[in-house]
ZAKE-106739 format. One line per 8 residues: their letters; for each residue x, z, y of N, C-alpha, C. Coordinates in pm, whole numbers, always signed. Layout:
ZAKE-106739
a	X/Z/Y/X/Z/Y/X/Z/Y; ... $
This chain:
ZAKE-106739
mrtiklla	+1190/-5610/+1748/+1187/-5755/+1753/+1291/-5810/+1656; +1254/-5919/+1592/+1347/-5990/+1502/+1363/-6132/+1552; +1484/-6181/+1543/+1514/-6318/+1582/+1520/-6404/+1456; +1454/-6519/+1465/+1452/-6614/+1354/+1512/-6744/+1402; +1612/-6795/+1330/+1674/-6922/+1365/+1586/-7036/+1315; +1577/-7139/+1397/+1499/-7258/+1361/+1593/-7377/+1352; +1571/-7461/+1252/+1655/-7579/+1236/+1574/-7706/+1249; +1644/-7813/+1283/+1592/-7950/+1287/+1464/-7961/+1369 $
tlrdlaga	+1362/-8021/+1313/+1238/-8050/+1387/+1162/-7925/+1428; +1190/-7812/+1364/+1121/-7688/+1400/+1163/-7641/+1538; +1285/-7676/+1579/+1330/-7644/+1715/+1243/-7716/+1817; +1215/-7841/+1791/+1130/-7918/+1882/+990/-7860/+1887; +939/-7822/+1773/+803/-7767/+1765/+791/-7637/+1845; +892/-7550/+1835/+887/-7421/+1903/+946/-7428/+2045; +1021/-7535/+2072/+1083/-7548/+2203/+1205/-7459/+2222; +1265/-7416/+2111/+1382/-7329/+2118/+1456/-7331/+1985 $
reiavpfe	+1581/-7285/+1988/+1662/-7276/+1866/+1628/-7152/+1786; +1571/-7053/+1854/+1534/-6927/+1790/+1403/-6877/+1849; +1333/-6796/+1772/+1217/-6727/+1827/+1233/-6578/+1793; +1179/-6496/+1880/+1179/-6351/+1856/+1036/-6308/+1830; +1019/-6231/+1724/+886/-6183/+1688/+888/-6032/+1670; +776/-5966/+1701/+769/-5822/+1676/+762/-5797/+1526; +857/-5718/+1476/+864/-5697/+1332/+948/-5574/+1302; +899/-5489/+1214/+972/-5369/+1176/+1053/-5395/+1050 $
nggtvrql	+1175/-5344/+1048/+1261/-5357/+930/+1192/-5295/+810; +1214/-5356/+693/+1153/-5307/+571/+1019/-5372/+543; +973/-5458/+634/+849/-5533/+611/+877/-5651/+520; +774/-5723/+486/+787/-5837/+395/+788/-5970/+471; +828/-6074/+402/+825/-6208/+460/+682/-6244/+500; +585/-6203/+421/+445/-6229/+454/+411/-6171/+592; +453/-6047/+617/+429/-5983/+746/+505/-6054/+857; +625/-6100/+826/+705/-6173/+923/+636/-6303/+964 $
ihavrevs	+582/-6375/+867/+513/-6501/+897/+389/-6476/+981; +318/-6368/+953/+201/-6334/+1037/+246/-6308/+1181; +362/-6245/+1198/+415/-6222/+1333/+452/-6355/+1400; +507/-6449/+1323/+539/-6582/+1376/+411/-6650/+1423; +305/-6638/+1345/+177/-6700/+1382/+123/-6647/+1514; +149/-6519/+1542/+104/-6459/+1667/+181/-6516/+1786; +311/-6536/+1768/+397/-6584/+1876/+388/-6735/+1892; +382/-6807/+1780/+378/-6953/+1782/+280/-7002/+1676 $
pelgakim	+151/-7009/+1711/+50/-7049/+1612/+78/-7184/+1545; +130/-7279/+1621/+157/-7411/+1565/+267/-7403/+1459; +372/-7329/+1487/+480/-7310/+1390/+430/-7232/+1270; +354/-7126/+1294/+299/-7045/+1186/+213/-7125/+1091; +135/-7219/+1147/+48/-7304/+1064/+129/-7399/+976; +249/-7434/+1021/+337/-7519/+937/+391/-7442/+818; +404/-7309/+833/+464/-7227/+729/+361/-7182/+625; +247/-7133/+674/+147/-7073/+585/+8/-7126/+618 $
dqngqltg	-70/-7158/+513/-205/-7207/+535/-302/-7090/+559; -427/-7121/+583/-526/-7018/+615/-559/-6930/+494; -521/-6974/+374/-543/-6894/+253/-425/-6801/+223; -325/-6801/+313/-210/-6714/+293/-106/-6768/+197; -110/-6899/+172/-12/-6962/+82/+87/-7044/+162; +211/-7051/+115/+311/-7134/+180/+270/-7280/+172; +289/-7354/+280/+250/-7495/+283/+352/-7586/+216; +476/-7542/+209/+583/-7627/+156/+646/-7714/+264 $
lvhvfvhg	+593/-7705/+387/+646/-7784/+499/+765/-7716/+566; +786/-7589/+534/+897/-7511/+590/+951/-7420/+480; +1083/-7417/+468/+1147/-7324/+375/+1189/-7200/+453; +1164/-7084/+396/+1200/-6957/+458/+1323/-6903/+386; +1428/-6875/+464/+1552/-6821/+409/+1576/-6680/+463; +1608/-6589/+373/+1644/-6453/+409/+1788/-6432/+364; +1874/-6408/+460/+2016/-6385/+434/+2076/-6498/+350; +2040/-6622/+388/+2097/-6740/+324/+2035/-6781/+192 $
rnidwlqg	+1928/-6713/+150/+1865/-6747/+22/+1718/-6784/+43; +1677/-6891/-20/+1538/-6934/-13/+1451/-6828/-80; +1340/-6791/-15/+1255/-6686/-72/+1195/-6727/-205; +1194/-6858/-235/+1146/-6903/-367/+1231/-6844/-480; +1356/-6813/-449/+1448/-6757/-549/+1458/-6605/-537; +1381/-6547/-448/+1377/-6402/-432/+1239/-6355/-479; +1171/-6276/-399/+1038/-6229/-437/+928/-6300/-358; +957/-6421/-314/+859/-6500/-241/+813/-6429/-115 $
ldtvvdes	+684/-6431/-90/+627/-6370/+30/+642/-6217/+30; +669/-6159/-86/+687/-6014/-96/+833/-5971/-78; +921/-6065/-46/+1061/-6033/-20/+1070/-5937/+98; +1141/-5828/+81/+1160/-5730/+187/+1271/-5776/+280; +1247/-5762/+410/+1344/-5802/+512/+1409/-5677/+569; +1541/-5669/+554/+1618/-5556/+606/+1679/-5591/+742; +1725/-5490/+810/+1779/-5507/+945/+1895/-5605/+950; +1979/-5607/+849/+2098/-5692/+850/+2070/-5835/+804 $
delmlipp	+1951/-5864/+757/+1920/-5997/+704/+1906/-6101/+816; +1974/-6213/+796/+1957/-6327/+886/+1834/-6404/+838; +1750/-6446/+931/+1626/-6517/+898/+1632/-6659/+952; +1596/-6756/+867/+1598/-6896/+909/+1476/-6967/+856; +1425/-7061/+937/+1317/-7151/+895/+1373/-7291/+899; +1359/-7362/+786/+1420/-7494/+771/+1316/-7590/+712; +1297/-7707/+775/+1207/-7806/+714/+1274/-7867/+591; +1195/-7920/+498/+1254/-7984/+380/+1343/-8102/+423 $
vagg	+1447/-8123/+346/+1541/-8231/+375/+1549/-8319/+252; +1546/-8448/+275/+1557/-8543/+163/+1670/-8641/+195; +1729/-8691/+94/+1836/-8786/+114/+1831/-8894/+5; +1913/-8987/+22/+1911/-9092/-78/+2036/-9168/-86 $
């Protein structure tokens, strides 16, 4: 099981600050998101569309780095990596 921290409105959506999903170390972010969809379909749908593409409604961070700056959905998740889901933030 892997624990994923949720921030802001995603906490309300999932009803918790964190969710635990079945996931083996060394898997990819894509596999992790599929596990999220199994545990919380509504949250999973916010992250990835039915075509397997990121929706842009949630940013995925692995060990403090946005996966957009890593290998995207193919980013490998290690045992020591902290996982976070964060909705986009805008300011003005």
